[in-house]
C-alpha positions as a Markdown table, in Angstrom:
| # | Residue | x | y | z |
|---|---|---|---|---|
| 1 | Ser | -15.1 | 3.1 | 4.3 |
| 2 | Trp | -11.7 | 4.5 | 4.2 |
| 3 | Arg | -12.7 | 7.0 | 6.9 |
| 4 | Asn | -13.1 | 4.1 | 9.4 |
| 5 | His | -9.6 | 2.8 | 8.3 |
| 6 | Asn | -7.9 | 6.2 | 8.8 |
| 7 | Arg | -9.4 | 6.6 | 12.2 |
| 8 | Val | -7.0 | 4.0 | 13.6 |
| 9 | His | -4.1 | 5.8 | 12.1 |
| 10 | Arg | -5.1 | 9.2 | 13.6 |
| 11 | Trp | -5.8 | 7.7 | 17.0 |
| 12 | Val | -2.3 | 6.1 | 17.1 |
| 13 | Gly | -0.7 | 9.4 | 16.0 |
| 14 | Gly | 2.9 | 10.0 | 15.3 |
| 15 | Ala | 4.1 | 8.9 | 11.8 |
| 16 | Met | 1.0 | 6.7 | 11.5 |
| 17 | Val | -0.9 | 9.7 | 10.2 |
| 18 | Gly | -0.4 | 10.6 | 6.5 |
| 19 | Gly | 1.5 | 9.2 | 3.6 |
| 20 | Ala | 4.7 | 8.5 | 5.6 |
| 21 | Ser | 2.8 | 6.0 | 7.9 |
| 22 | Val | 4.8 | 3.0 | 6.3 |
| 23 | Asn | 7.9 | 4.5 | 7.9 |
| 24 | Asp | 6.5 | 3.9 | 11.5 |
| 25 | Pro | 7.2 | 0.5 | 13.0 |
| 26 | Val | 3.8 | 0.7 | 14.7 |
| 27 | Phe | 2.2 | 0.7 | 11.3 |
| 28 | Trp | 3.7 | -2.7 | 10.5 |
| 29 | Leu | 2.9 | -4.1 | 14.0 |
| 30 | His | -0.7 | -3.0 | 13.5 |
| 31 | His | -1.1 | -4.4 | 10.1 |
| 32 | Ala | 0.6 | -7.7 | 10.9 |
| 33 | Phe | -1.9 | -8.1 | 13.8 |
| 34 | Val | -4.9 | -7.3 | 11.5 |
| 35 | Asp | -3.5 | -9.8 | 8.9 |
| 36 | Leu | -3.4 | -12.4 | 11.7 |
| 37 | Cys | -6.9 | -11.7 | 12.7 |
| 38 | Trp | -8.0 | -12.0 | 9.1 |
| 39 | Tyr | -6.1 | -15.3 | 8.7 |
| 40 | Arg | -7.7 | -16.7 | 11.8 |
| 41 | Trp | -11.2 | -15.6 | 10.7 |
| 42 | Gln | -10.7 | -17.2 | 7.3 |
| 43 | Arg | -9.7 | -20.6 | 8.9 |
| 44 | Arg | -12.9 | -20.5 | 11.1 |
| 45 | His | -15.2 | -19.5 | 8.2 |
| 46 | Ser | -13.6 | -21.5 | 5.3 |
| 47 | Gly | -16.9 | -21.4 | 3.3 |
| 48 | Ala | -17.0 | -17.5 | 3.4 |
| 49 | Arg | -15.6 | -15.9 | 0.2 |
| 50 | Tyr | -14.5 | -12.4 | -0.7 |
| 51 | Gln | -17.5 | -10.2 | -1.5 |
| 52 | Pro | -19.0 | -9.2 | -3.8 |
| 53 | Ala | -19.0 | -12.1 | -6.2 |
| 54 | Arg | -20.2 | -9.7 | -8.9 |
| 55 | Pro | -19.3 | -6.1 | -9.4 |
| 56 | Pro | -21.8 | -3.4 | -8.4 |
| 57 | Gly | -24.0 | -2.2 | -11.2 |
| 58 | Pro | -24.0 | 1.3 | -12.8 |
| 59 | Val | -26.8 | 2.5 | -10.4 |
| 60 | Ser | -24.8 | 1.7 | -7.3 |
| 61 | Glu | -22.7 | 4.3 | -5.4 |
| 62 | Gln | -20.0 | 1.7 | -5.4 |
| 63 | Tyr | -19.9 | 1.3 | -9.3 |
| 64 | Glu | -16.2 | 1.1 | -10.5 |
| 65 | Arg | -15.1 | 1.6 | -6.9 |
| 66 | Val | -15.4 | -2.0 | -5.7 |
| 67 | Val | -13.6 | -4.9 | -7.3 |
| 68 | Ala | -15.5 | -8.2 | -7.5 |
| 69 | Arg | -13.9 | -11.5 | -6.6 |
| 70 | His | -12.9 | -12.5 | -10.1 |
| 71 | Glu | -12.1 | -9.0 | -11.5 |
| 72 | Lys | -8.4 | -8.0 | -11.9 |
| 73 | Leu | -7.1 | -5.5 | -9.3 |
| 74 | Pro | -5.7 | -2.6 | -11.4 |
| 75 | Pro | -2.9 | -2.1 | -12.3 |
| 76 | Trp | -1.9 | -5.7 | -11.3 |
| 77 | Asp | -2.8 | -9.0 | -13.1 |
| 78 | Val | -4.4 | -10.7 | -10.1 |
| 79 | Thr | -7.8 | -11.0 | -8.6 |
| 80 | Pro | -9.0 | -10.9 | -5.0 |
| 81 | Asp | -9.9 | -14.7 | -5.3 |
| 82 | Gln | -6.2 | -15.4 | -6.0 |
| 83 | Leu | -5.1 | -13.5 | -3.0 |
| 84 | Glu | -7.3 | -15.1 | -0.4 |
| 85 | Asp | -5.0 | -18.1 | 0.4 |
| 86 | Val | -1.7 | -17.0 | 1.9 |
| 87 | Ser | -0.5 | -20.5 | 2.8 |
| 88 | Gly | 1.8 | -20.6 | -0.2 |
| 89 | Ile | 3.5 | -17.4 | 0.9 |
| 90 | Tyr | 3.8 | -17.5 | 4.6 |
| 91 | Arg | 2.5 | -19.2 | 7.8 |
| 92 | Tyr | 1.9 | -18.2 | 11.4 |
| 93 | Ala | 3.7 | -20.1 | 14.1 |
């Protein structure tokens, strides 16, 4: 949940808390490291795909809150499936 994500920002403190967090260099250091961990995990688990493959149904608490793999991410014209491979954008040394 977002609460778990925000706990890291609160723990770090400083400008990492609130809407100005992108102004803190620690924000970029933290998220670059998370991206590296995600990249390494993807390479080790190449058969694992973004979940869920299908959107949650109307009876789910996550209905219209979770984007499925092949659904477009509003307001952009791109799907999570298209964003999984970063090799065409950048690479780690």
